[in-house]
N, C-alpha and C positions, 0 to 999 in steps of 0.2 A: 435319658435326661441329660447326662453329661455331654453327649454329642450336640444336643440342642443348645445348651449353654455355651459351649465352645463356638458353635456357629454364630450365635448372637454376638459374642465378643468379637469375632472376626469381622462381622458386618460393621459393628460400631467403630472398629479401628480402621476400616477401609477408607481410602481417600474419596473425596467427592469426585466421582468419575466425570461429572459434567465439566469439571475444570480442565480435563485432559482430552475432551472431544472437540475438535475444531468445528465451530458452528458454520453452517452453510445455508445459503438461500437457494431457491430454485433457479438454475441457469436461465438466462434470457437470451434468445436468439439475437444475433447481431443484425442491426438494420443495414440498409445499403451503404456501401463505402465508396466515395468518389475520390478521384485523384486530380489535382491541378498542378501541373508542372510547367505552366505557361512561361514562368520566369526563368526556368532552368530545364529545358526539354531533356537534356542528357541524364537527368535524375530519374527518368521513367523506370528503368529496371529496378532501382532501389525502392522507388515508391510502390511498385508492384509487390515486392517482398513485404513492405510495410503494410500494405492493404491485406495481404493474406494473413499476416500476424494479427492485425486488428480483428479480422473475421474469426480467427481461431481463439483469441484471448478475451474478446468481449464477453462471451458466455461464462468463461472461467472467473473473470473479475467480478461479474455480477453475482456469481455464486459465493464469492468470498466476503461480500459486503452485505449490509442489511438493505436489500433492494426490493423488498416486497411491494413498496409503494413508489418505486422509481419510475419516472415517466421517460420512456425510451425515446430518444430523438428520432426524427423521421429519416435522418441521414447523418453519417459521420464523414467529415471532409478532411482529406490530407492535402495540405497546400505546401509546396516546396518553393521557397524564395532563395534568390542567389545568396543573400547574406542578411542575417538579423543579429541582434546583440546577444542572443542566447542560443543554445543548441535547438530548443523548441519551446513553444508555449501553447496553451490551450485556451480557447474562448468558446464557451458553450460546448458545441460538438464539433468545432473546427480545430484541428491540430496543425499549427504552422511550424515548418521545419526549416532549419538553417542549411541551405545547400552547401555552403562552405564546410560546415561541420561534418556532414555525411560524406563529403569528398575525402576529408581527412580521417574520418572514422567510419568507414563503410559497414563495419560489423556491429555498430552500436544501435541495434534494434531494441535493446532494453529501454532506451530513451523513449521509444514509441509506447512501450507498455506503461511507463511512468505517466506519460501524457494521457493515455487511454484511461488510466485510473481517474484522472481529473474529470474526464468526460462523464464517468460513472458517478463520481462523487457529487458534483454539481450541487453543493450544499447551499441552503438559503443564506443570505447575508445576515450580519449581526455579530454580536459579541461571542456567540457560541461557535462561529466559524473561525477556528484558531489556525492561523496560517502555517505556523511551524509544524503543527500536528497534521494538517492537510498534506504537506509535503512529506512528512515522515511516513504517513500511511502509504502514499504513492510509491515511495522508495522501498518500503517494507514489502509490498507486493512485487515490485520489480526484483529486489535482491533475494528475497526469501522464498518466492513462489516461481518466478520466471527463470532466474539465473543464479541460484544459490551456489553452484560450483564456482562460477566466475567471481562471486563475492569473496569466497574463501581464499582464492588465489590472487585476485587483483583489486577487489572492490572494498576491502576492509578499511574504514576510515581511521585516521590517526586521532586518537583520543588523548588530549592533554589535560590531565587531572586539574591543573591550575587554571585552565582557560575554557575548556569545553563545557557545554551545558546540555541538558536534555532537550532544551528548546532550540538547539542549533539547526534543527530541521534536516531534511534530506537523509543522507546515510547515517549520520550520528544519531538522530532521533530514531531512525528505522532500526539500527543496531540495538538501541536501548529497548524499543518496543518488543523486538524479537526475544531479547533476554528475559524481560518481565513476563511476556506471554508464555514462554516455555517454562519458566520456573513456577509461576503462580496460577495462571489461568489462560487457556488458549482462546477464551472468548474476548480477550482484551481488544484487539484491533476491530473485531466485529462490533463490539459494544461502543467503542469510541466513534466509529463511523455512524452507528445508529443514533447516538446522542446528537451529533452535529446535524444529522438529517432532520431531527425533530426539535431543533432549537433548544437543546438541553446542554448544560455545562459539561463538556467532555472530561474535564479534569476530575470531576467527582467519580468517574468510572474507576480510576486507579484505587481510590480508597475503598470503593464498594467491592472490587474484585480481589484486592490484595491486602486490605487493612492498613495500607501505608500511603503516605502522600508522595507525589512525584519526586520531590527532592530526596526523600528517604530512599526511594527506589534507585535514583541516580547515584547517590552515595554508595549504595550497595553494589551497583553495577561497576562503578569505578574501582571499588575494593576487590571485586571478584576478577576483574580483567578478563572477561570471557573471550 
């Protein structure tokens, strides 16, 4: 009798294990990947590496997000231009890459992973498509799933308590998401992605999973200085 009571007490005190299990979807095979280096033929060796990376990471990214209803594109295109105003950008399933950038940063394949996340995200338009969160999720997968070691040594953003905000996007938002997900519930990024895919307010996910509003979580993040 004593043993049964002790066991029941132990179960009641145990944490919600669901919070600590990273949710995953079924990996989706990568569609054909094409390369266009017409504007910069010398970029072909780099583009071939990027193509291989896309083929390897598309299934992994689709597993990390809520992609059960995701409509896979018929093709993913990698287009290298001599020069554009940003390192890269994504439109539907076409990733356009700055040739000048990859010449100066030939090892920056993490940028391709970030853009590939956008291919998989492909959220419907509207108020629930929160831009800073879209970029934060893409950088979260890049820095915490693809190259976490590099983040620890080179990628950590500078957080200014007086100026930085959780909505600053990219690495700052990604860093905050990683902190909140690790401390409170590993389903955070998955559920944020799911909300935006289904035209639901993603900011409500924070309160649902943590019991706290985003600003409260940010203040806590700043105080902890992880």
